[in-house]
C-alpha positions as a printed NumPy array, in Angstrom:
array([[ -0.007,   0.019,   0.038],
       [  2.765,   2.41 ,   0.833],
       [  4.347,   1.96 ,  -2.54 ],
       [  1.016,   2.4  ,  -4.246],
       [  0.455,   5.652,  -2.477],
       [  3.915,   6.774,  -3.288],
       [  3.637,   5.957,  -6.863],
       [  0.369,   7.843,  -7.43 ],
       [  1.559,  10.933,  -5.715],
       [  4.419,  11.109,  -8.364],
       [  1.785,  12.417, -10.779],
       [  1.907,  15.664,  -8.874],
       [  5.678,  16.056,  -9.658],
       [  6.58 ,  16.454,  -5.958],
       [  9.805,  18.182,  -4.848],
       [  9.431,  16.319,  -1.596],
       [  7.357,  13.186,  -1.004],
       [  7.392,  10.991,   2.024],
       [  4.764,   8.242,   2.848],
       [  5.082,   6.711,   6.371],
       [  3.184,   3.767,   7.508],
       [  2.101,   4.427,  11.105],
       [ -0.271,   1.622,  11.943],
       [  1.893,   0.222,  14.855],
       [  1.393,   3.544,  16.634],
       [ -2.408,   2.956,  16.878],
       [ -4.566,   0.728,  19.019],
       [ -5.789,  -2.601,  17.569],
       [ -2.79 ,  -3.021,  15.227],
       [ -2.951,  -6.542,  13.731],
       [ -0.107,  -6.354,  11.245],
       [ -2.203,  -4.829,   8.39 ],
       [ -1.293,  -1.318,   7.25 ],
       [ -4.236,   0.963,   8.157],
       [ -2.73 ,   4.315,   9.12 ],
       [ -0.459,   6.498,   6.964],
       [  1.118,   9.93 ,   6.963],
       [  1.877,  11.765,   3.748],
       [  4.295,  14.712,   3.498],
       [  4.005,  16.269,   0.03 ],
       [  5.499,  19.344,  -1.552],
       [  4.343,  20.28 ,  -5.121],
       [  4.436,  23.367,  -7.278],
       [  0.709,  22.394,  -8.154],
       [ -0.268,  23.443,  -4.734],
       [  0.825,  27.055,  -5.234],
       [ -2.188,  29.277,  -5.044],
       [ -4.548,  26.499,  -3.957],
       [ -6.424,  26.541,  -0.684],
       [ -5.619,  23.779,   1.885],
       [ -9.135,  22.291,   1.138],
       [ -8.407,  22.189,  -2.653],
       [ -5.115,  20.509,  -1.98 ],
       [ -6.834,  17.851,   0.098],
       [ -9.57 ,  17.303,  -2.308],
       [ -6.956,  16.828,  -5.109],
       [ -4.971,  14.318,  -3.233],
       [ -8.02 ,  12.38 ,  -1.883],
       [ -9.41 ,  12.063,  -5.436],
       [ -5.933,  10.751,  -6.689],
       [ -5.867,   8.175,  -3.676],
       [ -9.484,   7.367,  -3.75 ],
       [ -8.936,   3.623,  -4.053],
       [ -6.226,   3.419,  -1.482],
       [ -8.04 ,   5.72 ,   1.054],
       [-11.119,   3.403,   0.897],
       [ -8.851,   0.613,   2.393],
       [ -7.378,   2.719,   5.243],
       [ -8.591,   3.785,   8.518],
       [ -6.638,   7.145,   8.511],
       [ -4.259,   9.091,   6.382],
       [ -2.753,  12.327,   7.626],
       [ -1.955,  14.582,   4.711],
       [  0.568,  17.409,   5.073],
       [  0.513,  19.221,   1.719],
       [  2.692,  22.241,   0.936],
       [  3.657,  24.567,  -1.944],
       [  7.409,  24.898,  -2.376],
       [  7.342,  28.406,  -0.805],
       [  5.694,  27.077,   2.374],
       [  8.364,  24.306,   2.858],
       [  9.772,  23.448,   5.387],
       [  6.895,  24.134,   7.879],
       [  7.623,  26.054,  10.972],
       [  6.202,  23.265,  13.231],
       [  6.914,  19.44 ,  13.363],
       [  4.729,  17.217,  11.197],
       [  2.898,  15.08 ,  13.686],
       [ -0.047,  12.861,  12.94 ],
       [ -3.006,  13.092,  15.373],
       [ -3.09 ,  10.599,  18.216],
       [ -5.226,   7.566,  18.141],
       [ -8.461,   7.469,  20.115],
       [ -7.869,   3.892,  20.951],
       [ -4.526,   4.305,  22.636]])
C-alpha cells in the first residue's frame, strides 16, 4: 500500500514526497497497514487553498483511502516548505 500511494503521488511532480506507515502507533494493530502519513511538496499546490489540495490528493488516492482507517495529509507549496512546526499525525483514540 505504501508503494502504491507513493507511486500515485508522483503524478503531482513532488519536490518532496514521504509516505510513512504508522499503523503500529495505533490501538488494535494486527499487522495490516491501516494508518499512513503523507508529506508532499508540489508546485501544483501554489495558489491552492488547503481544502483544494486535500480534495486533489483524496481524489487521486481514492482507491487506497477506501482501504485505510486514517491518512494524515501534510500538503505544501514549495514556498511554504519546510513548515515552522513538526509534522505530527494526530493521536489515536484507541491508545
